[in-house]
N, C-alpha and C positions, 0 to 999 in steps of 0.2 A: 809463782806466788811472790808478791812483793814482801820484802823484809819489814817486819813490824818491830819497832824499837821503842824503848821507854827509859826514862830516868826515874829511879826510886831515890828520893831524897829523905834522909833520916837525920834528926838532930835531937839532942837532949842531954841529960846528965851523964857524964862518962861512967862507964861500968864495964865489967868483964863480959866477954862473950857476945857483944852486940853484932859484930860482923858475922860470927859463926851462926847465930840464930837466923839472921836474914838470909845469909847465903844458903843455909840448909833449907829454909822455907821455899825459896824460889827453885832450888834444884829439885826438891821433891815434887814440884808441879811442872817440870819439863822446861824451866826457864833457864837460859844460858847467860851467864855474866860475861860481858865483853870488855868492860873497863870498870875501874873502881878508884875513887879518891876518898881518903879519909884523913881527918886531923882532929886533934884535941886542943881546944883553946880555953884557958881559964876554967878547966874542969868541964867544958861542954864538948860533947862528941858530935862531929859533923861528918856525914858520909853521903856521897853521891855515887850511885851505881847504875851504869848503862847496861841494860838487859835486852836480850832478843826474845820476843814473845811468840815466834813462829810455831814452836812445838809445845806451847803452853797447854796444859791439860785441864784448865778451868777457864771460865769466862773472865773478861776484863773486870766486870763488876765484882765478881768473887775475889779476884786478885786484890783489888783495891781495899775491899772490906777486910780481907784476911790480913793484909799488911798493916792496916790501921789497928786491927784488933791485937796483932802482935806488938805493935808500938805501944798500945795502951798497957799491955801486960808489964812492960819495962819502962813505962813513962817516957816514951820517945814520940816525937812528932814525925809523921810520915806523909809524904806527898808524892804522887805519881804523875809524871808528865809524858804524854805520847809525842813521838817525833813529828807526826803528821797533824798534831793538834796543838801547835804552839800558840799560846794565847797572845793576841795583839793588844798590848796594854796601852791604855789611854793616858796621855800626859797633858796636863794643863800647865801652860807657861804663864807666869805672872810677871808683868813688866811695869815700869813707870815711864821714863822718858829716854833712857840711854838704849841705843839700838844694837850695840855690838854683840851681846850674848844671844839675843833673839835671832839676829841675822845668821849667826853661826849654827844655831840649832835648826833653823830652816834649811840651811845649806846641807847639814847632816842628813836631814830627811830626804831632800832631793837626791843626794848622792848615794842613798841606800845604806848609810852607816848604821842605821838602827836594825838592819838585817831581818826585817819582818817581825821583830820582837815587840814592836810598839810604834806609836806615832803621836805627833802633836795633835791633840783633839781640839784645842782652842787656845786663844790668847786673852787673858783677863788683865785689866789695868785700873789704875786710879786716875789716869789721864788719857786723852784721845790721841796723843802725839804719834804713837806707833801703829795706829790703825792702817795707814797706807801700806806699811811693810807686811802686816798680817794679811790684809786683803789681797795684795799682789801674789802672796803665796797660797791663796785659796783657803785661808784659815779663818774660822769664825772669830770675831773680835767683839768684846763687850767691855765697857768701862763704866764705873760709878765713882764719883769723886770721893776722896777720903777725908774731906773736911768734917764730915760726921763719921768718925772712926767706927763707932759701934754699928751704924747702918751699913757702912762699907763692908765690914767683916761679916755681918749677917748675910748680906747679898753674896759675898764670896763663898761662904760655906754652903749656902743653898745651891749656888750655881755648880760648885764642884760635885756636890752630891747628886744633883739632878742630871749632870752629864756623865755620872759614873766614872769619875777620874780614878785611875789606879795610882797615879803619882802626881806630884806638884813640883814644878821647878821655878825657883825664884831667880829670874834672869835679870838681876839688878832692879828688883822690885823694892823700892825704898820705903817699905813699911814693915813694922813688926806684926806678924800674924798673930791672931788671937789664940788663947789657950784652947778654945773649943776646936779650932782648925787643927792645931797641933795634935790634940787628942784623937780627932777623927782620922788623921793621916799619920799616925805614929810611925816614924822611921820611913816615911814615904814622901817627905818634903826635903828637897835638895836646895841648898843655898850656896851662892858663890860669894865669898868675902874677900875683898882686896887687901889681904895681909896674911902673914904666916901666923895664924892663930896658935897660941893665945896672945901673941903680940899684936898691938894696935887694934883692939876690938872697937866696936861702935862706929861713930861717924868720922869721916874724913881720914881714913887710914893712910892714903898716899901722902897727904899733907903731914900727918904725924911722922911718917917714915922720913920724908924729905927734911923736915925741921929737926929731927933727932940726929941726923947725920949718919944713919946706918948705911952700910955699903951693900947690903943684901936684904931684899924683902921679897914678897911673893903673893900668892893667892891660895885660898883654901876652899875646897868644896866640902860641905859637911851636911849632915842631917840636922834639921831644925828641931830644937826642943823649947821648953818654956823659958829657958835661960838664954838670953841674947848671946849669940856667937860662941856658945859652949857645947853645941851638939857634937855627936860622934863624927870624927874627921874621916872623910873618904879619900881625898887626894890633896896633895900640896905640891907646889913647884915654886922655883925662885927666879928672880932676875936681879941683875946687878945695877947699882946706882953709882954713876961716876961723880962722886962728891966734888963740888967746886965747878963742875962743868954742866951736869944735868940740871935743868930747871925743874920746878915742881910740875910743869906741864909735860916735860920729858918723862918724868917718873909715872905720871898718870897714863901716858900713851903706851909705855912699855907694859904697864900693869893691865891695861884693858885688853891688849892682845893675848896676854897669858890667861886672863879671866875666861875668855871665850874657849880657849883650848882645854882648860881644866874642867870647866863645866860640861863641855861636850863629852869628854872622857867619862866623867861621873855619870851622866845620863845614860850613855851607852852601857856602862857596867850595871846600872840599875835595871835597865830593860832586859839585859841578858841574865838577870838574877844572880849576879856574882857577889852581891853585897849582903852580908849577914851581920846584925848587930849583936854582940855578946858582951855583957857587962859594960855597956856604954862605949864599946870600941867596935869599929868596923873590921870584920874579918872577910877576906876574899875567898870565895869558893870557885870551883872551875867554871861555872856558868853553863847555860844551855848550849851555847855555840861550841864550847870546848869538846863536849861529847857528841852532839848531833852532827856538827859539821865534819868532825873527824870521821864519824861513822859513815856519813854519806860519801866522803871522799874515798 
């Protein structure tokens, strides 16, 4: 009989006895705990439990309902993910004219770096420039000019909802998305900004860094909120500027290579469900691959 495994993910206000209550519940129904990760961040309890369901004395439906009822009793959110039913999450990539981030995400997909957790569903833009790159990768591409900003954002939201996007990636999409889109995809829109936020927000950050004479700058992947470039930070990394030798173009070239790397990592973490926002800060959790891949190995 093949082994049936699942992850029970629990989160909510920290309180005494949470682990004991869930551990007791699963044990009483013949479920063995194989691994467990837990942490408390800013008063919020987060737990991921890998369990073996082979000797379970109830149906899967009964298990899920029972766990959710237990969660409600103590005001905890509960989610159950089966190892053999990992959801393939759809990502819409938004672009303008710069190709480097889109090319890296396409390369990630071809190389299998998304590990079956998700895929690029479509590429949407306000310009036609990157259509050949998307089409060569077999990806649907649509564009609507942003000269009429309201019409463009309306089209974008309708398209994202129609295609059932689970996440949105701004791969150097040079537009500020509408509040309606942010609300519809709360903590599911990832942007790459070419500076170490909160430094050099807004337009032309590489030029700002070059002209200011800083010797270190970098890139930031963050979730998008209604406030420009102030959303919860996922990842950051740096590169050095050789002041007096590097030109503004050198700074830009260094930055673009790093942009693609940081965005790639952030998207992979999002698809692996490693990211959780607590009090406007991103907390890393083990992720599906940490448990399932280890269990399968």
